C-alpha positions in Angstrom: 0.0 0.0 0.0 1.2 3.5 -0.8 0.8 6.1 1.9 -1.1 9.2 0.9 -0.8 12.0 3.4 -4.6 12.3 3.7 -5.3 8.6 4.1 -7.5 7.8 7.1 -8.8 4.5 8.5 -11.5 3.3 10.9 -11.7 0.1 13.0 -13.8 -2.7 11.5 -17.5 -2.6 12.8 -17.1 -6.0 14.6 -13.8 -5.2 16.5 -13.2 -4.6 20.1 -10.0 -3.0 21.3 -8.7 -3.0 24.9 -5.4 -1.8 26.4 -3.4 -4.3 28.4 -0.4 -2.5 29.9 1.5 -0.7 27.0 -0.1 -3.1 24.5 -3.4 -3.3 22.7 -5.6 -6.4 22.3 -7.9 -6.5 19.3 -10.8 -9.0 19.3 -12.3 -9.8 15.9 -15.8 -10.6 17.0 -16.8 -12.0 13.6 -14.0 -14.6 13.6 -13.4 -14.9 17.4 -9.7 -14.2 17.0 -7.5 -12.1 19.1 -4.6 -9.9 17.8 -2.0 -8.1 19.9 -0.3 -4.9 19.2 3.0 -3.9 20.8 3.4 -0.4 22.3 4.4 1.3 19.1 1.6 -0.4 17.2 -0.9 0.5 19.9 0.2 4.2 19.7 -0.2 4.1 15.8 -3.7 2.5 16.3 -4.7 5.1 18.8 -3.9 8.0 16.5 -5.3 6.4 13.4 -8.7 5.6 15.0 -8.8 9.2 16.3 -9.3 9.9 12.6 -6.0 11.6 12.0 -4.5 11.3 8.5 -1.3 9.3 8.0 0.8 12.3 7.6 -0.2 13.8 11.0 0.3 10.4 12.7 3.8 10.2 11.1 4.6 13.7 12.3 3.5 13.1 15.9 5.3 9.8 16.2 8.5 11.1 14.7 8.5 14.0 17.3 7.6 11.6 20.2 10.4 9.2 19.4 12.9 11.4 17.7 13.0 9.5 14.5 12.5 10.5 10.8 8.9 10.9 9.5 10.0 8.7 6.6 10.8 5.8 9.0 7.6 6.2 10.8 5.7 6.2 7.5 7.2 2.9 6.7 6.1 1.4 10.0 2.6 2.9 9.6 2.2 1.4 6.1 3.4 -1.9 7.2 1.0 -2.1 10.1 -2.0 -0.7 8.1 -1.3 -3.4 5.4 -1.4 -6.1 8.1 -4.5 -4.8 9.7 -6.2 -4.6 6.3 -5.2 -8.1 5.5 -6.9 -9.3 8.7 -10.0 -7.1 7.9 -9.5 -5.2 11.2 -9.7 -1.7 9.6 -11.5 0.0 6.8 -11.4 3.3 5.0 -14.0 5.7 6.4 -17.1 6.3 4.3 -16.9 9.2 2.1 
């Protein structure tokens, strides 16, 4: 997936998310399967489901962790691709 700066995502309708320590557990109610996100993945999730576009998420995370926005973008795209493959996210309705 190519990251566009204005891309946004929403959680799938049949998904529950709950923090567990620094991590996040996602439960796909449709399939009855749990997924876990580590602390960085949980932070990406938190910002994305707030409705922030990818570019804003990358900027915030780069500032929080003193890394380049380009590296953060790679991590965001990788996570979003994985979440899409598992049908845990969707694009918001237009």
